[in-house]
N, CA, C and O atoms as a GROMACS GRO file, in nm:
protein
  596
    1MET      N    1   0.803   8.110  -1.974
    1MET     CA    2   0.857   8.045  -1.855
    1MET      C    3   0.760   8.060  -1.738
    1MET      O    4   0.754   7.974  -1.649
    2GLU      N    5   0.686   8.168  -1.739
    2GLU     CA    6   0.586   8.184  -1.632
    2GLU      C    7   0.485   8.069  -1.633
    2GLU      O    8   0.446   8.020  -1.527
    3MET      N    9   0.444   8.026  -1.752
    3MET     CA   10   0.350   7.912  -1.761
    3MET      C   11   0.415   7.785  -1.708
    3MET      O   12   0.349   7.705  -1.642
    4ALA      N   13   0.542   7.766  -1.735
    4ALA     CA   14   0.613   7.649  -1.684
    4ALA      C   15   0.619   7.653  -1.532
    4ALA      O   16   0.605   7.549  -1.467
    5LEU      N   17   0.640   7.770  -1.475
    5LEU     CA   18   0.640   7.782  -1.328
    5LEU      C   19   0.503   7.750  -1.269
    5LEU      O   20   0.494   7.690  -1.162
    6VAL      N   21   0.397   7.790  -1.338
    6VAL     CA   22   0.261   7.756  -1.292
    6VAL      C   23   0.246   7.604  -1.288
    6VAL      O   24   0.194   7.549  -1.190
    7GLU      N   25   0.290   7.537  -1.394
    7GLU     CA   26   0.283   7.390  -1.398
    7GLU      C   27   0.363   7.329  -1.283
    7GLU      O   28   0.317   7.234  -1.219
    8ALA      N   29   0.481   7.382  -1.258
    8ALA     CA   30   0.567   7.330  -1.151
    8ALA      C   31   0.500   7.346  -1.015
    8ALA      O   32   0.503   7.255  -0.932
    9ARG      N   33   0.441   7.461  -0.991
    9ARG     CA   34   0.373   7.484  -0.862
    9ARG      C   35   0.255   7.389  -0.844
    9ARG      O   36   0.231   7.340  -0.733
   10GLN      N   37   0.182   7.363  -0.951
   10GLN     CA   38   0.066   7.273  -0.941
   10GLN      C   39   0.109   7.132  -0.902
   10GLN      O   40   0.046   7.070  -0.816
   11VAL      N   41   0.214   7.081  -0.964
   11VAL     CA   42   0.255   6.943  -0.931
   11VAL      C   43   0.320   6.935  -0.794
   11VAL      O   44   0.314   6.831  -0.729
   12ALA      N   45   0.383   7.043  -0.750
   12ALA     CA   46   0.443   7.044  -0.616
   12ALA      C   47   0.336   7.021  -0.510
   12ALA      O   48   0.359   6.951  -0.411
   13ARG      N   49   0.219   7.079  -0.530
   13ARG     CA   50   0.109   7.062  -0.435
   13ARG      C   51   0.062   6.917  -0.428
   13ARG      O   52  -0.002   6.876  -0.331
   14ARG      N   53   0.094   6.839  -0.532
   14ARG     CA   54   0.055   6.697  -0.534
   14ARG      C   55   0.172   6.606  -0.495
   14ARG      O   56   0.161   6.484  -0.505
   15GLY      N   57   0.283   6.666  -0.451
   15GLY     CA   58   0.396   6.587  -0.404
   15GLY      C   59   0.496   6.548  -0.509
   15GLY      O   60   0.589   6.472  -0.481
   16GLU      N   61   0.480   6.599  -0.632
   16GLU     CA   62   0.577   6.572  -0.738
   16GLU      C   63   0.689   6.677  -0.732
   16GLU      O   64   0.666   6.789  -0.688
   17VAL      N   65   0.807   6.640  -0.776
   17VAL     CA   66   0.917   6.736  -0.783
   17VAL      C   67   0.874   6.849  -0.876
   17VAL      O   68   0.834   6.825  -0.990
   18PRO      N   69   0.883   6.974  -0.829
   18PRO     CA   70   0.826   7.086  -0.903
   18PRO      C   71   0.909   7.131  -1.023
   18PRO      O   72   0.992   7.222  -1.014
   19VAL      N   73   0.885   7.065  -1.133
   19VAL     CA   74   0.942   7.104  -1.261
   19VAL      C   75   0.826   7.117  -1.358
   19VAL      O   76   0.739   7.029  -1.364
   20GLY      N   77   0.824   7.225  -1.433
   20GLY     CA   78   0.719   7.246  -1.532
   20GLY      C   79   0.779   7.276  -1.668
   20GLY      O   80   0.890   7.328  -1.678
   21ALA      N   81   0.704   7.242  -1.772
   21ALA     CA   82   0.752   7.264  -1.909
   21ALA      C   83   0.636   7.305  -1.999
   21ALA      O   84   0.522   7.265  -1.978
   22VAL      N   85   0.670   7.386  -2.099
   22VAL     CA   86   0.574   7.432  -2.199
   22VAL      C   87   0.643   7.424  -2.335
   22VAL      O   88   0.758   7.464  -2.348
   23VAL      N   89   0.572   7.373  -2.435
   23VAL     CA   90   0.623   7.370  -2.572
   23VAL      C   91   0.542   7.469  -2.654
   23VAL      O   92   0.419   7.468  -2.652
   24VAL      N   93   0.613   7.556  -2.727
   24VAL     CA   94   0.547   7.654  -2.813
   24VAL      C   95   0.601   7.640  -2.955
   24VAL      O   96   0.716   7.601  -2.976
   25ASP      N   97   0.515   7.673  -3.051
   25ASP     CA   98   0.559   7.671  -3.190
   25ASP      C   99   0.623   7.805  -3.226
   25ASP      O  100   0.638   7.892  -3.140
   26GLN      N  101   0.660   7.821  -3.352
   26GLN     CA  102   0.729   7.942  -3.396
   26GLN      C  103   0.645   8.068  -3.379
   26GLN      O  104   0.699   8.177  -3.364
   27ALA      N  105   0.514   8.052  -3.381
   27ALA     CA  106   0.424   8.166  -3.364
   27ALA      C  107   0.395   8.196  -3.217
   27ALA      O  108   0.325   8.292  -3.186
   28GLY      N  109   0.449   8.113  -3.127
   28GLY     CA  110   0.426   8.133  -2.984
   28GLY      C  111   0.303   8.063  -2.931
   28GLY      O  112   0.266   8.082  -2.815
   29GLN      N  113   0.238   7.982  -3.014
   29GLN     CA  114   0.119   7.908  -2.970
   29GLN      C  115   0.162   7.792  -2.882
   29GLN      O  116   0.254   7.717  -2.916
   30VAL      N  117   0.096   7.778  -2.768
   30VAL     CA  118   0.126   7.667  -2.676
   30VAL      C  119   0.071   7.538  -2.734
   30VAL      O  120  -0.048   7.527  -2.763
   31LEU      N  121   0.159   7.440  -2.751
   31LEU     CA  122   0.121   7.309  -2.805
   31LEU      C  123   0.115   7.201  -2.698
   31LEU      O  124   0.047   7.100  -2.714
   32GLY      N  125   0.186   7.223  -2.588
   32GLY     CA  126   0.188   7.126  -2.480
   32GLY      C  127   0.239   7.190  -2.354
   32GLY      O  128   0.323   7.280  -2.358
   33ARG      N  129   0.188   7.142  -2.240
   33ARG     CA  130   0.233   7.194  -2.111
   33ARG      C  131   0.208   7.089  -2.005
   33ARG      O  132   0.106   7.020  -2.007
   34SER      N  133   0.301   7.078  -1.913
   34SER     CA  134   0.286   6.979  -1.807
   34SER      C  135   0.386   7.006  -1.696
   34SER      O  136   0.482   7.083  -1.711
   35GLY      N  137   0.360   6.942  -1.586
   35GLY     CA  138   0.456   6.934  -1.477
   35GLY      C  139   0.500   6.790  -1.462
   35GLY      O  140   0.443   6.700  -1.525
   36ASN      N  141   0.601   6.767  -1.380
   36ASN     CA  142   0.647   6.631  -1.353
   36ASN      C  143   0.532   6.547  -1.300
   36ASN      O  144   0.452   6.594  -1.219
   37ARG      N  145   0.524   6.420  -1.344
   37ARG     CA  146   0.418   6.332  -1.295
   37ARG      C  147   0.462   6.185  -1.282
   37ARG      O  148   0.378   6.097  -1.295
   38PRO      N  149   0.590   6.155  -1.258
   38PRO     CA  150   0.630   6.016  -1.251
   38PRO      C  151   0.564   5.939  -1.136
   38PRO      O  152   0.534   5.820  -1.150
   39ILE      N  153   0.542   6.005  -1.022
   39ILE     CA  154   0.479   5.937  -0.909
   39ILE      C  155   0.333   5.907  -0.942
   39ILE      O  156   0.287   5.794  -0.928
   40GLU      N  157   0.262   6.009  -0.986
   40GLU     CA  158   0.120   5.995  -1.018
   40GLU      C  159   0.095   5.892  -1.128
   40GLU      O  160   0.002   5.812  -1.118
   41LEU      N  161   0.179   5.893  -1.231
   41LEU     CA  162   0.158   5.805  -1.346
   41LEU      C  163   0.233   5.672  -1.335
   41LEU      O  164   0.221   5.586  -1.423
   42HIS      N  165   0.310   5.655  -1.228
   42HIS     CA  166   0.392   5.533  -1.212
   42HIS      C  167   0.477   5.512  -1.336
   42HIS      O  168   0.484   5.402  -1.392
   43ASP      N  169   0.543   5.621  -1.378
   43ASP     CA  170   0.618   5.621  -1.503
   43ASP      C  171   0.747   5.700  -1.485
   43ASP      O  172   0.742   5.822  -1.471
   44PRO      N  173   0.861   5.633  -1.485
   44PRO     CA  174   0.987   5.706  -1.464
   44PRO      C  175   1.019   5.805  -1.575
   44PRO      O  176   1.104   5.892  -1.557
   45SER      N  177   0.954   5.794  -1.689
   45SER     CA  178   0.979   5.887  -1.798
   45SER      C  179   0.881   6.005  -1.799
   45SER      O  180   0.885   6.087  -1.891
   46ALA      N  181   0.795   6.015  -1.702
   46ALA     CA  182   0.692   6.119  -1.701
   46ALA      C  183   0.745   6.252  -1.647
   46ALA      O  184   0.685   6.314  -1.558
   47HIS      N  185   0.858   6.294  -1.701
   47HIS     CA  186   0.912   6.425  -1.668
   47HIS      C  187   0.830   6.531  -1.740
   47HIS      O  188   0.766   6.502  -1.841
   48ALA      N  189   0.831   6.651  -1.688
   48ALA     CA  190   0.752   6.759  -1.744
   48ALA      C  191   0.778   6.778  -1.893
   48ALA      O  192   0.685   6.794  -1.972
   49GLU      N  193   0.906   6.776  -1.931
   49GLU     CA  194   0.941   6.798  -2.071
   49GLU      C  195   0.886   6.688  -2.160
   49GLU      O  196   0.834   6.715  -2.268
   50MET      N  197   0.897   6.564  -2.114
   50MET     CA  198   0.850   6.450  -2.193
   50MET      C  199   0.699   6.460  -2.215
   50MET      O  200   0.650   6.441  -2.327
   51LEU      N  201   0.626   6.489  -2.109
   51LEU     CA  202   0.481   6.498  -2.120
   51LEU      C  203   0.438   6.615  -2.209
   51LEU      O  204   0.346   6.601  -2.290
   52ALA      N  205   0.505   6.729  -2.195
   52ALA     CA  206   0.471   6.844  -2.279
   52ALA      C  207   0.505   6.817  -2.425
   52ALA      O  208   0.430   6.857  -2.515
   53MET      N  209   0.617   6.748  -2.450
   53MET     CA  210   0.653   6.715  -2.589
   53MET      C  211   0.554   6.614  -2.647
   53MET      O  212   0.522   6.622  -2.766
   54ARG      N  213   0.506   6.521  -2.567
   54ARG     CA  214   0.406   6.425  -2.617
   54ARG      C  215   0.279   6.498  -2.657
   54ARG      O  216   0.220   6.468  -2.762
   55GLN      N  217   0.235   6.594  -2.576
   55GLN     CA  218   0.116   6.672  -2.610
   55GLN      C  219   0.139   6.752  -2.738
   55GLN      O  220   0.052   6.758  -2.825
   56ALA      N  221   0.256   6.813  -2.750
   56ALA     CA  222   0.287   6.893  -2.869
   56ALA      C  223   0.290   6.806  -2.994
   56ALA      O  224   0.238   6.845  -3.099
   57ALA      N  225   0.351   6.688  -2.984
   57ALA     CA  226   0.356   6.597  -3.098
   57ALA      C  227   0.215   6.555  -3.140
   57ALA      O  228   0.185   6.547  -3.259
   58ALA      N  229   0.131   6.529  -3.041
   58ALA     CA  230  -0.008   6.492  -3.072
   58ALA      C  231  -0.081   6.608  -3.139
   58ALA      O  232  -0.157   6.588  -3.234
   59ALA      N  233  -0.058   6.730  -3.089
   59ALA     CA  234  -0.123   6.848  -3.148
   59ALA      C  235  -0.079   6.870  -3.292
   59ALA      O  236  -0.159   6.911  -3.377
   60LEU      N  237   0.047   6.842  -3.320
   60LEU     CA  238   0.099   6.861  -3.455
   60LEU      C  239   0.076   6.740  -3.545
   60LEU      O  240   0.083   6.750  -3.667
   61GLY      N  241   0.048   6.626  -3.484
   61GLY     CA  242   0.035   6.503  -3.562
   61GLY      C  243   0.168   6.458  -3.619
   61GLY      O  244   0.174   6.400  -3.727
   62ASN      N  245   0.276   6.486  -3.544
   62ASN     CA  246   0.409   6.455  -3.593
   62ASN      C  247   0.504   6.442  -3.474
   62ASN      O  248   0.497   6.521  -3.380
   63TYR      N  249   0.589   6.343  -3.479
   63TYR     CA  250   0.685   6.327  -3.370
   63TYR      C  251   0.801   6.426  -3.379
   63TYR      O  252   0.877   6.441  -3.284
   64ARG      N  253   0.814   6.493  -3.490
   64ARG     CA  254   0.914   6.597  -3.507
   64ARG      C  255   0.855   6.730  -3.460
   64ARG      O  256   0.747   6.770  -3.503
   65LEU      N  257   0.927   6.796  -3.374
   65LEU     CA  258   0.882   6.925  -3.323
   65LEU      C  259   0.970   7.037  -3.378
   65LEU      O  260   1.010   7.130  -3.307
   66THR      N  261   0.998   7.026  -3.506
   66THR     CA  262   1.082   7.122  -3.576
   66THR      C  263   1.027   7.262  -3.559
   66THR      O  264   0.908   7.286  -3.578
   67GLY      N  265   1.114   7.354  -3.523
   67GLY     CA  266   1.073   7.493  -3.508
   67GLY      C  267   1.016   7.526  -3.371
   67GLY      O  268   0.988   7.642  -3.342
   68CYS      N  269   0.996   7.426  -3.287
   68CYS     CA  270   0.937   7.448  -3.155
   68CYS      C  271   1.044   7.477  -3.050
   68CYS      O  272   1.160   7.441  -3.064
   69THR      N  273   0.999   7.542  -2.944
   69THR     CA  274   1.084   7.573  -2.829
   69THR      C  275   1.020   7.515  -2.704
   69THR      O  276   0.899   7.523  -2.686
   70VAL      N  277   1.103   7.456  -2.619
   70VAL     CA  278   1.058   7.409  -2.488
   70VAL      C  279   1.109   7.506  -2.383
   70VAL      O  280   1.227   7.541  -2.380
   71TYR      N  281   1.018   7.551  -2.297
   71TYR     CA  282   1.053   7.630  -2.180
   71TYR      C  283   1.036   7.537  -2.061
   71TYR      O  284   0.929   7.480  -2.042
   72VAL      N  285   1.141   7.520  -1.981
   72VAL     CA  286   1.137   7.427  -1.868
   72VAL      C  287   1.208   7.491  -1.750
   72VAL      O  288   1.310   7.558  -1.766
   73THR      N  289   1.154   7.471  -1.632
   73THR     CA  290   1.204   7.539  -1.512
   73THR      C  291   1.339   7.487  -1.464
   73THR      O  292   1.409   7.557  -1.391
   74LEU      N  293   1.376   7.367  -1.504
   74LEU     CA  294   1.503   7.307  -1.462
   74LEU      C  295   1.575   7.253  -1.584
   74LEU      O  296   1.513   7.198  -1.675
   75GLU      N  297   1.705   7.268  -1.587
   75GLU     CA  298   1.786   7.212  -1.696
   75GLU      C  299   1.746   7.067  -1.721
   75GLU      O  300   1.743   6.988  -1.627
   76PRO      N  301   1.717   7.031  -1.844
   76PRO     CA  302   1.676   6.894  -1.874
   76PRO      C  303   1.780   6.789  -1.836
   76PRO      O  304   1.901   6.812  -1.847
   77CYS      N  305   1.731   6.675  -1.793
   77CYS     CA  306   1.817   6.561  -1.762
   77CYS      C  307   1.863   6.497  -1.894
   77CYS      O  308   1.813   6.534  -2.001
   78PRO      N  309   1.955   6.403  -1.888
   78PRO     CA  310   2.000   6.338  -2.012
   78PRO      C  311   1.887   6.271  -2.091
   78PRO      O  312   1.887   6.276  -2.214
   79MET      N  313   1.792   6.208  -2.022
   79MET     CA  314   1.681   6.144  -2.093
   79MET      C  315   1.601   6.247  -2.173
   79MET      O  316   1.573   6.227  -2.292
   80CYS      N  317   1.566   6.357  -2.108
   80CYS     CA  318   1.486   6.459  -2.175
   80CYS      C  319   1.565   6.529  -2.284
   80CYS      O  320   1.510   6.558  -2.391
   81ALA      N  321   1.692   6.558  -2.259
   81ALA     CA  322   1.775   6.621  -2.360
   81ALA      C  323   1.786   6.532  -2.484
   81ALA      O  324   1.782   6.581  -2.596
   82GLY      N  325   1.801   6.402  -2.463
   82GLY     CA  326   1.806   6.309  -2.575
   82GLY      C  327   1.677   6.308  -2.654
   82GLY      O  328   1.678   6.305  -2.777
   83ALA      N  329   1.564   6.310  -2.584
   83ALA     CA  330   1.434   6.314  -2.652
   83ALA      C  331   1.418   6.444  -2.730
   83ALA      O  332   1.358   6.445  -2.838
   84MET      N  333   1.471   6.552  -2.677
   84MET     CA  334   1.463   6.680  -2.746
   84MET      C  335   1.543   6.678  -2.875
   84MET      O  336   1.500   6.734  -2.976
   85VAL      N  337   1.658   6.614  -2.872
   85VAL     CA  338   1.737   6.597  -2.994
   85VAL      C  339   1.658   6.514  -3.094
   85VAL      O  340   1.648   6.550  -3.212
   86ASN      N  341   1.601   6.402  -3.050
   86ASN     CA  342   1.524   6.315  -3.139
   86ASN      C  343   1.402   6.384  -3.196
   86ASN      O  344   1.362   6.356  -3.309
   87ALA      N  345   1.342   6.475  -3.120
   87ALA     CA  346   1.226   6.550  -3.166
   87ALA      C  347   1.264   6.663  -3.262
   87ALA      O  348   1.177   6.723  -3.325
   88ARG      N  349   1.392   6.691  -3.271
   88ARG     CA  350   1.443   6.798  -3.357
   88ARG      C  351   1.392   6.936  -3.316
   88ARG      O  352   1.361   7.020  -3.399
   89LEU      N  353   1.382   6.956  -3.183
   89LEU     CA  354   1.343   7.087  -3.133
   89LEU      C  355   1.439   7.194  -3.182
   89LEU      O  356   1.557   7.167  -3.206
   90ALA      N  357   1.389   7.313  -3.196
   90ALA     CA  358   1.474   7.424  -3.237
   90ALA      C  359   1.553   7.478  -3.118
   90ALA      O  360   1.671   7.510  -3.130
   91LYS      N  361   1.486   7.488  -3.002
   91LYS     CA  362   1.550   7.555  -2.888
   91LYS      C  363   1.493   7.505  -2.757
   91LYS      O  364   1.378   7.463  -2.748
   92VAL      N  365   1.578   7.510  -2.655
   92VAL     CA  366   1.539   7.481  -2.517
   92VAL      C  367   1.577   7.601  -2.433
   92VAL      O  368   1.690   7.650  -2.439
   93VAL      N  369   1.482   7.649  -2.355
   93VAL     CA  370   1.505   7.759  -2.262
   93VAL      C  371   1.476   7.704  -2.123
   93VAL      O  372   1.365   7.659  -2.096
   94PHE      N  373   1.576   7.710  -2.035
   94PHE     CA  374   1.553   7.656  -1.902
   94PHE      C  375   1.583   7.760  -1.795
   94PHE      O  376   1.654   7.858  -1.818
   95GLY      N  377   1.527   7.734  -1.678
   95GLY     CA  378   1.548   7.823  -1.564
   95GLY      C  379   1.675   7.789  -1.490
   95GLY      O  380   1.784   7.834  -1.526
   96ALA      N  381   1.661   7.709  -1.386
   96ALA     CA  382   1.774   7.673  -1.300
   96ALA      C  383   1.860   7.564  -1.363
   96ALA      O  384   1.810   7.474  -1.431
   97GLU      N  385   1.990   7.574  -1.340
   97GLU     CA  386   2.079   7.465  -1.380
   97GLU      C  387   2.065   7.351  -1.280
   97GLU      O  388   2.024   7.371  -1.166
   98ASP      N  389   2.100   7.230  -1.326
   98ASP     CA  390   2.094   7.111  -1.241
   98ASP      C  391   2.235   7.054  -1.228
   98ASP      O  392   2.276   6.970  -1.308
   99PRO      N  393   2.310   7.098  -1.126
   99PRO     CA  394   2.450   7.055  -1.114
   99PRO      C  395   2.468   6.906  -1.091
   99PRO      O  396   2.575   6.853  -1.118
  100LYS      N  397   2.366   6.837  -1.042
  100LYS     CA  398   2.378   6.693  -1.016
  100LYS      C  399   2.346   6.609  -1.139
  100LYS      O  400   2.407   6.504  -1.158
  101GLY      N  401   2.253   6.653  -1.222
  101GLY     CA  402   2.212   6.567  -1.332
  101GLY      C  403   2.175   6.638  -1.460
  101GLY      O  404   2.105   6.582  -1.544
  102GLY      N  405   2.221   6.759  -1.477
  102GLY     CA  406   2.186   6.836  -1.595
  102GLY      C  407   2.242   6.777  -1.723
  102GLY      O  408   2.359   6.739  -1.729
  103GLY      N  409   2.159   6.768  -1.823
  103GLY     CA  410   2.198   6.706  -1.948
  103GLY      C  411   2.245   6.801  -2.056
  103GLY      O  412   2.285   6.757  -2.164
  104MET      N  413   2.240   6.932  -2.029
  104MET     CA  414   2.273   7.027  -2.136
  104MET      C  415   2.396   7.112  -2.108
  104MET      O  416   2.472   7.143  -2.199
  105VAL      N  417   2.416   7.151  -1.982
  105VAL     CA  418   2.533   7.234  -1.952
  105VAL      C  419   2.605   7.192  -1.824
  105VAL      O  420   2.728   7.203  -1.816
  106SER      N  421   2.534   7.146  -1.725
  106SER     CA  422   2.594   7.122  -1.594
  106SER      C  423   2.679   6.996  -1.587
  106SER      O  424   2.788   7.000  -1.531
  107ARG      N  425   2.631   6.886  -1.642
  107ARG     CA  426   2.704   6.759  -1.637
  107ARG      C  427   2.738   6.707  -1.776
  107ARG      O  428   2.846   6.652  -1.798
  108TYR      N  429   2.646   6.725  -1.867
  108TYR     CA  430   2.663   6.674  -2.004
  108TYR      C  431   2.635   6.788  -2.101
  108TYR      O  432   2.587   6.894  -2.061
  109ARG      N  433   2.664   6.766  -2.225
  109ARG     CA  434   2.643   6.867  -2.329
  109ARG      C  435   2.558   6.809  -2.443
  109ARG      O  436   2.588   6.829  -2.561
  110ILE      N  437   2.456   6.737  -2.406
  110ILE     CA  438   2.370   6.672  -2.505
  110ILE      C  439   2.304   6.779  -2.592
  110ILE      O  440   2.244   6.874  -2.541
  111GLY      N  441   2.317   6.763  -2.719
  111GLY     CA  442   2.258   6.857  -2.813
  111GLY      C  443   2.350   6.968  -2.858
  111GLY      O  444   2.321   7.039  -2.954
  112SER      N  445   2.462   6.985  -2.786
  112SER     CA  446   2.556   7.090  -2.828
  112SER      C  447   2.700   7.040  -2.838
  112SER      O  448   2.791   7.119  -2.866
  113ASP      N  449   2.721   6.911  -2.815
  113ASP     CA  450   2.857   6.858  -2.817
  113ASP      C  451   2.902   6.811  -2.954
  113ASP      O  452   3.016   6.768  -2.971
  114GLY      N  453   2.813   6.818  -3.053
  114GLY     CA  454   2.848   6.778  -3.189
  114GLY      C  455   2.851   6.628  -3.211
  114GLY      O  456   2.889   6.582  -3.319
  115LEU      N  457   2.811   6.550  -3.112
  115LEU     CA  458   2.817   6.405  -3.123
  115LEU      C  459   2.689   6.344  -3.180
  115LEU      O  460   2.689   6.227  -3.219
  116LEU      N  461   2.583   6.420  -3.186
  116LEU     CA  462   2.455   6.368  -3.234
  116LEU      C  463   2.419   6.433  -3.366
  116LEU      O  464   2.485   6.526  -3.412
  117ASN      N  465   2.312   6.382  -3.427
  117ASN     CA  466   2.275   6.428  -3.561
  117ASN      C  467   2.189   6.554  -3.562
  117ASN      O  468   2.143   6.595  -3.669
  118HIS      N  469   2.166   6.614  -3.448
  118HIS     CA  470   2.089   6.738  -3.441
  118HIS      C  471   2.146   6.823  -3.329
  118HIS      O  472   2.178   6.771  -3.221
  119ALA      N  473   2.160   6.949  -3.352
  119ALA     CA  474   2.209   7.041  -3.250
  119ALA      C  475   2.092   7.122  -3.195
  119ALA      O  476   2.007   7.169  -3.270
  120LEU      N  477   2.090   7.138  -3.064
  120LEU     CA  478   1.987   7.217  -2.997
  120LEU      C  479   2.044   7.353  -2.960
  120LEU      O  480   2.153   7.362  -2.902
  121ALA      N  481   1.973   7.457  -2.994
  121ALA     CA  482   2.005   7.588  -2.938
  121ALA      C  483   1.948   7.589  -2.797
  121ALA      O  484   1.843   7.530  -2.772
  122PHE      N  485   2.015   7.654  -2.706
  122PHE     CA  486   1.961   7.661  -2.570
  122PHE      C  487   1.999   7.791  -2.503
  122PHE      O  488   2.096   7.858  -2.540
  123GLU      N  489   1.919   7.824  -2.403
  123GLU     CA  490   1.942   7.942  -2.321
  123GLU      C  491   1.908   7.903  -2.179
  123GLU      O  492   1.801   7.848  -2.153
  124GLY      N  493   1.996   7.929  -2.088
  124GLY     CA  494   1.971   7.898  -1.948
  124GLY      C  495   1.959   8.024  -1.866
  124GLY      O  496   2.005   8.131  -1.906
  125GLY      N  497   1.897   8.010  -1.750
  125GLY     CA  498   1.891   8.120  -1.655
  125GLY      C  499   1.766   8.205  -1.657
  125GLY      O  500   1.755   8.299  -1.579
  126LEU      N  501   1.670   8.175  -1.743
  126LEU     CA  502   1.546   8.253  -1.748
  126LEU      C  503   1.461   8.220  -1.625
  126LEU      O  504   1.419   8.105  -1.607
  127LEU      N  505   1.436   8.317  -1.543
  127LEU     CA  506   1.365   8.300  -1.415
  127LEU      C  507   1.430   8.191  -1.330
  127LEU      O  508   1.362   8.113  -1.263
  128ALA      N  509   1.562   8.188  -1.335
  128ALA     CA  510   1.638   8.083  -1.265
  128ALA      C  511   1.616   8.088  -1.115
  128ALA      O  512   1.599   7.984  -1.052
  129GLU      N  513   1.616   8.206  -1.057
  129GLU     CA  514   1.602   8.214  -0.911
  129GLU      C  515   1.464   8.165  -0.866
  129GLU      O  516   1.454   8.094  -0.766
  130GLU      N  517   1.360   8.203  -0.937
  130GLU     CA  518   1.226   8.156  -0.901
  130GLU      C  519   1.217   8.004  -0.914
  130GLU      O  520   1.158   7.937  -0.829
  131SER      N  521   1.276   7.950  -1.020
  131SER     CA  522   1.275   7.806  -1.042
  131SER      C  523   1.353   7.734  -0.933
  131SER      O  524   1.307   7.633  -0.879
  132ALA      N  525   1.471   7.785  -0.900
  132ALA     CA  526   1.555   7.722  -0.797
  132ALA      C  527   1.489   7.731  -0.660
  132ALA      O  528   1.494   7.636  -0.583
  133LYS      N  529   1.428   7.844  -0.630
  133LYS     CA  530   1.361   7.861  -0.500
  133LYS      C  531   1.247   7.761  -0.485
  133LYS      O  532   1.228   7.704  -0.378
  134LEU      N  533   1.171   7.742  -0.589
  134LEU     CA  534   1.062   7.645  -0.585
  134LEU      C  535   1.114   7.506  -0.550
  134LEU      O  536   1.055   7.436  -0.468
  135LEU      N  537   1.224   7.467  -0.612
  135LEU     CA  538   1.284   7.336  -0.583
  135LEU      C  539   1.341   7.331  -0.441
  135LEU      O  540   1.318   7.233  -0.369
  136ARG      N  541   1.414   7.435  -0.400
  136ARG     CA  542   1.470   7.437  -0.263
  136ARG      C  543   1.360   7.427  -0.158
  136ARG      O  544   1.370   7.348  -0.064
  137ASP      N  545   1.255   7.506  -0.175
  137ASP     CA  546   1.144   7.504  -0.079
  137ASP      C  547   1.077   7.368  -0.074
  137ASP      O  548   1.044   7.318   0.033
  138PHE      N  549   1.057   7.306  -0.190
  138PHE     CA  550   0.995   7.174  -0.197
  138PHE      C  551   1.077   7.071  -0.120
  138PHE      O  552   1.023   6.997  -0.038
  139PHE      N  553   1.207   7.067  -0.146
  139PHE     CA  554   1.290   6.966  -0.081
  139PHE      C  555   1.310   6.996   0.068
  139PHE      O  556   1.326   6.902   0.147
  140ARG      N  557   1.308   7.121   0.108
  140ARG     CA  558   1.313   7.154   0.250
  140ARG      C  559   1.187   7.101   0.319
  140ARG      O  560   1.194   7.042   0.427
  141GLU      N  561   1.072   7.122   0.257
  141GLU     CA  562   0.946   7.072   0.314
  141GLU      C  563   0.947   6.918   0.321
  141GLU      O  564   0.898   6.859   0.418
  142ARG      N  565   1.002   6.856   0.218
  142ARG     CA  566   1.010   6.709   0.217
  142ARG      C  567   1.098   6.659   0.331
  142ARG      O  568   1.062   6.564   0.401
  143ARG      N  569   1.214   6.722   0.349
  143ARG     CA  570   1.304   6.683   0.458
  143ARG      C  571   1.239   6.702   0.594
  143ARG      O  572   1.265   6.626   0.687
  144ASN      N  573   1.155   6.802   0.606
  144ASN     CA  574   1.085   6.830   0.732
  144ASN      C  575   0.963   6.740   0.752
  144ASN      O  576   0.894   6.750   0.853
  145GLY      N  577   0.937   6.652   0.656
  145GLY     CA  578   0.827   6.558   0.667
  145GLY      C  579   0.692   6.612   0.629
  145GLY      O  580   0.589   6.550   0.656
  146ASN      N  581   0.690   6.729   0.565
  146ASN     CA  582   0.563   6.790   0.525
  146ASN      C  583   0.515   6.745   0.388
  146ASN      O  584   0.401   6.772   0.350
  147ILE      N  585   0.601   6.676   0.314
  147ILE     CA  586   0.565   6.626   0.182
  147ILE      C  587   0.609   6.481   0.176
  147ILE      O  588   0.724   6.448   0.205
  148ALA      N  589   0.517   6.393   0.138
  148ALA     CA  590   0.550   6.251   0.126
  148ALA      C  591   0.646   6.233   0.009
  148ALA      O  592   0.647   6.312  -0.085
  149GLY      N  593   0.726   6.130   0.016
  149GLY     CA  594   0.816   6.107  -0.096
  149GLY      C  595   0.914   6.007  -0.064
  149GLY      O  596   0.999   5.975  -0.147
   0.00000   0.00000   0.00000
């Protein structure tokens, strides 16, 4: 999760919402890592998790990320949670919950509601305060006009 926080801090400096993600295999090898980049890439799907999963899939040469874990600083949104189910991830570990748009525990139960063909194991709250503080500070700066957006 520390690596995911590093990714989040890097993109915050570029004006992106500070969310970072890292994908690791069963041995703990990093296969993909990224921060949010929808503004930079002009791509609404360029969330940290999506970009990190794309890198991991390329590293494995397979769109299935069986046995892999995603560490992400913010609870995945419905789009990312759905992609995680499709990728057949083993587990998702997230920091802060997202009460407005969380796709795993806060608003929806994607991957654990039994409605899809794959169940995701998940753990929330890992370095949650650091993750939440990063987001709070970012949006406070944005409201104060110190960050474009």
